[in-house]
C-alpha positions in Angstrom: -0.1 0.2 0.3 2.5 2.3 1.0 4.4 1.7 -2.5 1.3 2.3 -4.4 0.7 5.4 -2.8 4.2 6.6 -3.7 3.5 5.6 -7.3 0.4 8.0 -7.0 2.5 11.1 -5.7 5.2 10.6 -8.2 2.8 10.5 -11.0 1.3 13.8 -10.0 4.5 15.1 -10.9 3.8 14.8 -14.4 0.2 16.5 -14.9 -2.4 18.5 -12.8 -5.7 17.4 -12.3 -8.0 20.9 -12.0 -11.7 20.3 -11.1 -14.2 22.1 -12.3 -17.6 23.6 -10.5 -19.6 20.3 -11.4 -16.6 18.1 -10.7 -15.6 17.2 -14.0 -11.5 17.0 -14.3 -10.3 19.4 -17.0 -6.7 18.6 -18.2 -4.4 21.2 -19.7 -1.4 20.4 -21.8 1.5 22.8 -20.5 3.7 22.2 -23.6 0.4 23.3 -26.0 -0.5 26.1 -23.7 3.3 28.2 -24.6 3.0 27.4 -28.3 -0.4 29.4 -28.5 1.1 31.9 -26.6 4.0 32.5 -29.0 1.6 32.7 -32.1 -0.5 35.5 -30.1 2.8 37.5 -29.5 3.9 37.4 -32.9 0.3 38.2 -34.1 0.5 41.3 -31.7 3.8 42.4 -32.6 3.1 42.5 -36.4 -0.3 44.6 -35.6 1.9 46.9 -33.6 4.3 47.3 -36.8 1.7 47.8 -39.1 -0.3 50.1 -36.9 2.7 52.3 -36.4 3.9 52.4 -40.1 0.2 53.5 -41.1 -0.3 55.9 -38.9 3.4 57.4 -39.9 2.3 57.3 -43.9 -1.1 58.9 -42.8 0.6 61.9 -41.2 3.2 62.1 -44.0 0.2 62.3 -46.4 -1.6 64.9 -44.4 1.5 66.8 -44.4 2.2 67.2 -47.8 -1.6 67.3 -48.9 -2.5 70.8 -50.5 -6.4 70.5 -51.6 -6.1 73.3 -53.7 -3.6 71.8 -56.0 -5.2 68.7 -55.6 -8.5 70.1 -56.8 -6.5 72.3 -59.7 -4.5 68.8 -60.6 -7.9 66.9 -60.7 -9.7 69.5 -63.0 -6.9 69.9 -65.6 -8.4 69.8 -69.2 -5.5 69.1 -71.7 -7.4 70.5 -75.1 -6.3 69.1 -78.2 -5.9 72.4 -79.6 -5.1 75.7 -78.0 -7.4 78.8 -77.8 -7.9 81.4 -80.4 -7.9 85.0 -78.9 -8.6 88.6 -80.4 -6.3 91.2 -79.6 -7.7 91.9 -76.2 -7.6 88.3 -75.0 -11.1 87.2 -75.7 -11.8 84.0 -76.7 -12.7 83.4 -80.7 -12.1 79.3 -80.8 -11.9 77.1 -77.7 -11.8 73.4 -77.1 -13.9 72.1 -74.1 -15.0 68.8 -72.7 -18.4 67.2 -73.8 -19.9 63.8 -73.6 -21.5 61.4 -76.0 -24.3 59.5 -75.0 -25.0 56.0 -76.1 -27.5 53.4 -75.4 -27.2 49.8 -74.6 -30.5 48.1 -75.3 -30.0 44.8 -73.3 -29.2 46.6 -70.7 -32.6 48.1 -70.4 -35.4 46.2 -68.6 -38.5 48.3 -69.7 -37.8 50.0 -73.0 -41.3 51.5 -73.2 -41.0 53.1 -69.9 -37.4 54.3 -71.1 -38.8 56.0 -74.1 -41.3 57.9 -72.2 -38.4 59.0 -69.9 -36.4 60.2 -72.9 -39.4 62.3 -74.8 -39.8 64.0 -71.2 -36.1 65.7 -71.7 -36.2 65.7 -75.2 -39.9 66.8 -76.5 -38.9 68.0 -79.9 -36.7 64.9 -80.9 -37.7 62.6 -83.7 -37.6 59.0 -82.0 -38.2 57.1 -84.7 -34.6 56.4 -85.2 -34.1 55.8 -81.2 -37.5 52.9 -81.5 -35.7 51.2 -84.3 -32.6 51.2 -83.0 -33.8 49.9 -79.5 -35.9 47.0 -81.3 -32.2 45.6 -83.4 -30.6 45.5 -79.4 -27.7 46.9 -80.6 -25.3 49.7 -79.2 -26.0 52.9 -80.9 -25.4 56.4 -80.1 -28.1 58.4 -79.0 -26.8 62.0 -78.6 -23.2 63.6 -79.3 -21.6 66.5 -77.9 -23.9 67.3 -74.9 -23.1 69.4 -72.1 -22.3 68.5 -68.6 -25.8 69.7 -67.8 -27.4 67.5 -70.1 -25.3 64.5 -68.7 -26.6 65.3 -65.4 -30.2 65.0 -66.6 -29.7 61.8 -68.4 -27.6 60.4 -65.9 -30.7 61.1 -63.1 -32.8 58.7 -65.1 -31.0 55.9 -63.5 -30.9 53.6 -66.3 -27.9 51.2 -67.0 -28.3 51.0 -70.4 -27.5 54.7 -70.8 -23.5 55.1 -71.2 -21.3 58.1 -71.4 -18.0 58.9 -73.3 -16.0 62.0 -72.4 -14.5 63.9 -75.4 -13.6 67.2 -76.6 -15.3 69.7 -78.8 -14.3 73.2 -80.6 -16.7 75.8 -79.9 -16.6 79.3 -81.6 -18.5 81.2 -79.1 -19.1 84.4 -81.7 -20.7 81.9 -84.1 -20.8 83.6 -87.6 -18.6 86.7 -86.7 -15.0 85.3 -87.3 -16.1 82.6 -89.9 -14.1 83.7 -92.7 -11.0 84.2 -90.7 -10.9 81.5 -88.1 -12.2 78.7 -90.8 -13.3 75.3 -89.6 -11.9 71.8 -88.2 -12.7 68.2 -89.2 -14.1 65.8 -86.8 -10.5 64.5 -86.2 -9.5 68.3 -84.7 -7.2 68.9 -88.0 -7.9 72.6 -89.5 -9.5 72.6 -92.8 -9.8 76.2 -93.6 -8.8 79.9 -92.7 -6.6 80.4 -89.3 -7.4 76.8 -88.1 -5.7 75.3 -91.1 -2.8 77.8 -91.5 -1.6 77.5 -88.1 -2.9 74.0 -87.5 0.5 72.6 -85.7 1.1 75.6 -83.8 -2.4 75.2 -82.2 -1.8 71.3 -81.6 1.8 71.7 -80.2 2.4 74.6 -78.5 1.2 75.6 -75.0 0.3 79.2 -75.9 -2.9 80.5 -77.0 -3.0 82.2 -80.8 -3.4 85.8 -80.3 -5.0 87.5 -83.5 -4.8 91.2 -84.2 -8.7 91.3 -84.7 -11.1 93.1 -82.3 -14.3 91.7 -81.5 -16.2 94.8 -80.7 -14.8 96.4 -84.0 -16.0 93.1 -85.9 -19.3 93.2 -84.5 -20.4 96.7 -85.0 -18.8 96.6 -88.6 -20.9 93.5 -89.3 -24.0 95.0 -88.3 -23.7 97.9 -90.6 -22.6 95.3 -93.4 -25.7 93.4 -92.7 -28.2 96.4 -92.7 -26.5 97.5 -95.8 -27.3 94.6 -97.8 -30.9 94.8 -96.6 -31.1 98.5 -97.6 -29.4 97.9 -100.8 -30.8 94.6 -101.6 -26.9 93.2 -102.3 -25.6 89.9 -103.3 -22.9 90.3 -100.7 -20.8 92.5 -98.7 -17.2 92.7 -97.2 -15.0 95.1 -95.2 -11.3 95.1 -93.8 -10.0 97.8 -91.3 -6.3 98.0 -91.0 -3.5 99.9 -88.9 -1.6 101.9 -91.5 1.7 101.4 -89.8 1.7 97.8 -88.6 -0.3 96.1 -91.2 -2.6 94.7 -88.3 -5.9 93.5 -89.4 -8.3 94.9 -86.8 -11.7 93.3 -88.8 -12.2 91.3 -91.9 -15.7 90.5 -92.8 -17.2 89.0 -95.8 -20.8 88.5 -96.3 -22.8 85.9 -96.6 -20.8 84.0 -93.8 -21.8 80.8 -91.6 -22.0 79.7 -88.0 -18.9 77.8 -87.4 -20.4 75.8 -84.5 -21.7 73.6 -87.5 -19.3 71.8 -89.3 -20.6 71.7 -92.9 -19.0 71.7 -96.4 -20.0 75.2 -98.1 -19.5 75.2 -102.1 -21.7 78.2 -102.9 -19.2 80.8 -104.3 -21.0 83.4 -102.7 -19.5 82.4 -99.3 -16.0 82.9 -100.9 -14.0 85.1 -98.7 -14.2 88.7 -100.5 -11.4 90.4 -99.0 -8.6 88.0 -99.3 -9.9 85.5 -102.1 -12.1 87.4 -103.9 -10.3 89.1 -107.3 -11.8 91.9 -108.5 -11.9 94.9 -111.3 -12.2 97.8 -108.3 -12.6 100.6 -110.7 -11.6 104.1 -109.6 -9.8 103.4 -106.8 -6.9 103.0 -108.9 -6.6 106.3 -110.2 -5.2 107.3 -106.8 -2.2 105.2 -107.7 -1.6 106.9 -111.0 -1.8 110.5 -109.6 0.4 109.6 -106.8 3.0 108.5 -109.1 2.8 111.3 -111.0 3.3 113.7 -108.1 6.3 111.1 -106.8 8.0 111.4 -110.5 7.7 115.2 -110.2 5.7 115.2 -113.6 2.9 116.9 -112.1 2.0 119.1 -108.7 -1.4 118.6 -107.3 -2.2 122.0 -108.9 -0.9 121.3 -112.4 -3.5 122.1 -114.7 -4.3 119.4 -117.3 -6.1 120.9 -120.1 -8.0 119.5 -123.0 -9.7 117.0 -121.7 -12.5 115.8 -123.8 -15.5 113.3 -122.6 -14.8 110.8 -124.9 -12.1 109.4 -126.5 -11.1 106.2 -129.1 -8.4 104.1 -127.8 -7.7 100.8 -130.2 -11.3 99.6 -130.9 -12.7 100.7 -127.6 -14.4 104.2 -126.6 -13.8 105.5 -123.1 -16.0 108.3 -121.7 -16.6 110.1 -118.7 -19.3 108.8 -115.8 -20.7 112.4 -115.8 -19.7 115.7 -117.7 -16.5 117.0 -117.1 -14.7 120.5 -117.6 -12.2 120.8 -120.5 -9.7 121.8 -117.9 -8.9 120.3 -114.5 -6.0 120.4 -112.0 -4.1 117.3 -111.4 -6.1 116.9 -108.0 -9.5 117.6 -109.5 -9.0 115.0 -111.5 -9.3 112.7 -108.5 -11.4 114.4 -106.8 -14.1 114.3 -109.6 -12.7 110.8 -110.4 -12.2 111.8 -114.3 -11.3 108.8 -116.4 -10.3 111.0 -119.4 -8.0 113.3 -117.0 -6.3 110.2 -115.6 -5.3 108.5 -118.8 -3.8 111.8 -120.1 -1.7 111.8 -116.9 -0.6 107.7 -117.3 0.5 108.6 -121.1 2.7 110.8 -119.3 3.7 108.4 -116.8 4.7 105.7 -119.1 3.8 102.1 -119.1 6.9 100.8 -117.4 6.6 103.3 -114.8 3.0 102.5 -113.9 3.5 98.9 -114.3 6.7 99.0 -111.8 4.9 101.1 -109.5 1.9 98.7 -109.3 4.2 95.8 -108.7 6.0 97.9 -105.9 2.6 98.2 -104.4 2.2 94.5 -104.6 -0.9 94.5 -106.4 0.0 92.3 -109.2 1.0 89.2 -107.2 -0.1 86.9 -104.7 0.1 88.4 -101.2 1.6 87.0 -98.2 -1.0 86.6 -95.5 -1.9 84.1 -92.8 -4.4 82.3 -94.6 -4.8 79.7 -97.4 -7.7 81.4 -98.9 -5.7 83.9 -100.9 -6.4 85.1 -104.7 -4.0 85.6 -107.0 -4.8 89.0 -109.6 -5.2 87.6 -113.2 -2.2 88.1 -115.4 -2.6 90.4 -118.6 -0.7 91.6 -121.5 0.4 95.2 -121.5 -0.8 95.9 -125.4 -3.2 98.3 -127.1 -5.0 99.9 -124.5 -4.0 98.3 -121.5 -1.8 101.4 -120.2 -5.1 103.9 -120.5 -7.8 101.3 -119.1 -5.2 100.3 -116.1 -4.6 104.0 -115.1 -8.5 104.1 -114.1 -9.0 100.6 -113.0 -10.3 99.0 -115.7 -9.3 95.5 -117.0 -6.5 95.1 -113.9 -7.5 92.5 -111.0 -6.5 92.3 -107.6 -8.0 91.2 -104.3 -9.5 94.2 -101.9 -7.0 93.3 -99.2 -4.3 94.0 -101.7 -5.8 97.4 -102.2 -6.2 98.3 -99.0 -2.6 97.6 -98.1 -1.5 99.6 -101.3 -3.6 102.6 -99.6 -1.8 102.2 -96.3 1.6 102.3 -98.0 0.7 105.5 -99.5 -1.1 107.1 -96.9 1.5 106.3 -94.1 4.2 108.5 -95.3 5.2 105.9 -98.0 6.4 102.6 -96.6 5.1 99.7 -97.8 2.5 97.3 -95.7 2.3 93.9 -95.2 -1.2 92.9 -93.7 -1.1 90.6 -90.8 -3.4 88.8 -88.5 -1.1 88.3 -85.8 -1.0 91.0 -83.1 2.8 92.7 -82.6 4.0 90.4 -85.3 6.3 93.6 -86.5 5.7 92.1 -90.0 7.2 95.3 -91.1 10.3 96.0 -89.9 11.9 95.9 -93.4 11.3 99.4 -94.4 10.8 99.7 -98.1 9.4 102.8 -99.3 7.0 103.3 -102.7 6.7 107.2 -102.1 8.3 110.1 -100.0 6.7 111.8 -97.3 5.6 115.0 -99.4 3.9 112.9 -102.1 2.3 110.8 -99.2 0.9 114.0 -97.5 -0.4 115.5 -100.9 -2.0 112.3 -101.8 -4.1 112.4 -98.1 -5.1 115.8 -98.9 -6.6 115.4 -102.1 -8.2 111.9 -100.6 -9.4 114.5 -98.1 -11.2 116.4 -100.3 -12.8 113.6 -102.2 -15.2 113.5 -99.0 -15.3 117.2 -98.3 -15.2 118.9 -101.7 -18.8 119.9 -103.4 -17.4 118.1 -106.6 -16.1 114.8 -104.7 -17.9 111.9 -105.1 -17.6 110.6 -101.6 -19.4 113.3 -99.5 -21.6 110.6 -97.5 -18.5 109.1 -96.3 -18.1 112.4 -94.1 -18.2 112.3 -90.0 -17.5 115.0 -88.2 -14.4 114.9 -85.9 -12.8 112.3 -87.7 -11.0 113.7 -90.9 -11.9 111.3 -93.2 -10.7 111.0 -96.8 -10.8 108.0 -99.3 -11.8 107.3 -103.0 -14.3 105.6 -104.5 -14.8 102.3 -106.9 -17.3 101.7 -109.0 -17.2 98.5 -111.9 -19.0 96.7 -114.1 -18.6 92.7 -113.0 -16.8 90.7 -115.3 -18.9 87.2 -115.4 -17.4 84.5 -117.7 -15.5 87.1 -119.5 -18.2 89.1 -120.4 -19.1 92.7 -118.7 -22.5 93.1 -117.3 -24.8 95.8 -116.0 -24.1 94.2 -112.2 -21.8 96.4 -110.4 -19.0 95.9 -107.4 -18.7 99.2 -105.6 -16.2 100.0 -103.3 -15.0 102.7 -101.0 -11.3 102.9 -99.5 -11.0 105.1 -96.7 -8.5 107.0 -94.6 -8.9 108.5 -91.5 -7.8 111.0 -89.8 -5.9 112.2 -93.0 -3.9 114.7 -91.0 -2.2 112.0 -89.8 -3.4 108.7 -90.9 -3.8 105.6 -88.4 -6.5 103.4 -90.2 -7.6 102.2 -93.7 -11.1 100.9 -94.1 -12.3 99.5 -97.4 -16.1 98.6 -97.7 -17.2 96.3 -100.6 -20.8 96.0 -101.7 -21.4 93.0 -104.3 -24.3 94.0 -107.0 -25.9 96.6 -104.7 -29.3 98.1 -105.7 -30.8 101.5 -105.8 -32.4 102.8 -102.7 -34.7 105.7 -103.4 -36.5 104.9 -100.2 -33.2 105.8 -98.4 -33.1 109.2 -96.6 -29.5 110.2 -97.2 -27.9 113.3 -95.4 -26.2 115.1 -98.4 -23.9 118.0 -97.6 -26.1 119.1 -94.8 -29.4 118.3 -96.5 -31.8 115.9 -96.1 -32.5 114.3 -99.7 -34.3 110.9 -100.9 -35.3 109.3 -104.2 -31.8 108.7 -105.2 -31.9 106.0 -108.1 -28.3 105.7 -108.6 -26.1 103.0 -107.2 -22.4 104.0 -108.2 -20.2 103.7 -105.2 -20.9 107.2 -103.5 -24.2 106.2 -103.2 -23.9 103.0 -101.3 -20.4 102.1 -100.2 -19.2 105.5 -99.0 -22.8 105.8 -97.4 -21.8 102.5 -95.3 -18.4 103.6 -94.9 -19.6 107.0 -92.9 -22.0 104.8 -90.7 -19.2 102.3 -89.9 -16.7 105.1 -88.8 -19.3 106.7 -86.9 -20.0 103.4 -84.4 -16.2 102.4 -84.4 -14.5 105.8 -84.1 -15.2 106.0 -80.4 -13.4 102.6 -79.8 -10.5 103.6 -81.9 -10.4 107.1 -79.8 -10.1 105.1 -76.9 -7.5 102.6 -77.9 -5.5 105.8 -79.4 -5.5 108.1 -76.4 -3.8 111.0 -78.5 -6.4 110.8 -81.6 -8.6 113.8 -80.1 -5.7 115.6 -78.9 -3.8 115.8 -82.6 -6.5 115.1 -85.1 -9.8 117.1 -84.3 -10.2 119.6 -87.0 -13.1 121.9 -88.0 -15.4 120.7 -90.7 -13.7 121.4 -94.1 -15.8 123.2 -97.0 
């Protein structure tokens, strides 16, 4: 018994017996408990390390976080084409993010209910094609280029079958206003006309916006006057260009009819041609100014030199050339231009000679294709200097050029004699190379004569007068040559220079096939007259020029602070 008892005592050294409250013995393995504790310990250590590192990362991120930069970077929009701006920084063309919305019919549970929802949002939309596409059960586009607001409305319908794609589109906030200058792009964002085409690579690759020389306010005011003029004179179209006489910067360029750039469309009608840069016309008597300027420059005549024995009609080869109105038989050189005498100009041209006149017109860049920041640029028609060409060219018959070239030539003569290269780019400094065509004295003489074309009682442009702006200029009326035949349809133009005491601007206005406007009341040399059934330049283009300068003059005066200080003069006789 004693031995047995000892065995029990010895056995207890190997295990313990614990008793529960109900008397059941519970045995725990000591070795097993130690291993489990190690697992818990390791888990706790790893958890602590993870917590420490996570906390550190969190605080570092908070320290370096800049909410403004985050929002800025989050909303960064990288356009495929850069902005086109006017000279004041106002946008003319800009890329914006838009959305295409597509429909996946197999994701729509109730198609009838779905159509009702769409019709509520778009009550004016024709849903026949939508219904047909839903029946075909194939993926299709419901609407393209929708705004964020439209997207939100469609998204709020809660339909899984509506899918949205984010893309870009080019918008033109001024619609028709710059159509003939800015041009269009295709669906792949490639420029296909106008500035969009000419500067295509720059607009895609550069990080800077393209700033043009155009002024939106001037463009708007001039276009409004031209639209009104086409209505008054029932004209087929109209056009104008406003240019700085020294820098050559084009401040406004308009050709009517125009079109909305936001609707991409192929335009084949030739009436939509850019008449200022692409149109090649016989511009008529505006060429007389070049003939008279060369006569003064070569010191063959002074402005007051009397040209005698001027008939009202002459024979030249097989042609008969006559005056548009009866003229005195003797006129001074300046009176020839003021009255716009055809025969008087011919007599002066014969004194100048063919070679000299030809060279002078070439120096004024009237005979060749002009360099300009558009692909839509016309080329003057070539011709042979034979038979009566010297005579007809001297007064603007049988010679063509673009209105842009004619305006630039007037700028070159009126600015002191330095050749002007027109440009659409602000501060381009395109006239760094000073090429002189006439001297300063000749320039001042011509400006004084052009002023009298407006103010003299025999002048042809009295309706262009605007008090305070010292307007000068020259009228031009030509019969249109269509398919090689001269017609009774007229093209009228007036090129104005103002202020003539120290010229700053050239404004050319052109009317395509204007009709007489007997219903219109003219303010003609201080008198109200109506019932005029004439459609020469003096009765339409000159009239429209006066209306335009009256509107844009205050803007130009503000931009040129010295305008009123130096150039306000008393009204001439």
